[in-house]
Steps between C-alpha positions, in 0.01 A plus 500: 500500500729510812772762520873414480543576874210271600635225288844535647363508849303195444802314348708599806230391735481156339871465487532574875225256591643216306876562554664228708215256466732212378750565769214506769351175360829330509557615859157351592570171341872454568534701816797703616635250766848354389516127486665293761790419265575870463460580874693203636729431203446127487 
């Protein structure tokens, strides 16, 4: 059985690797460029 420290370290490692995945996926699909309507106020 793993020690409490090992468990905690593993949990933190997983959290760090998966944090921001939804945001990053959204940036990939939608992009960060503002639309023409926002830029030129049409």
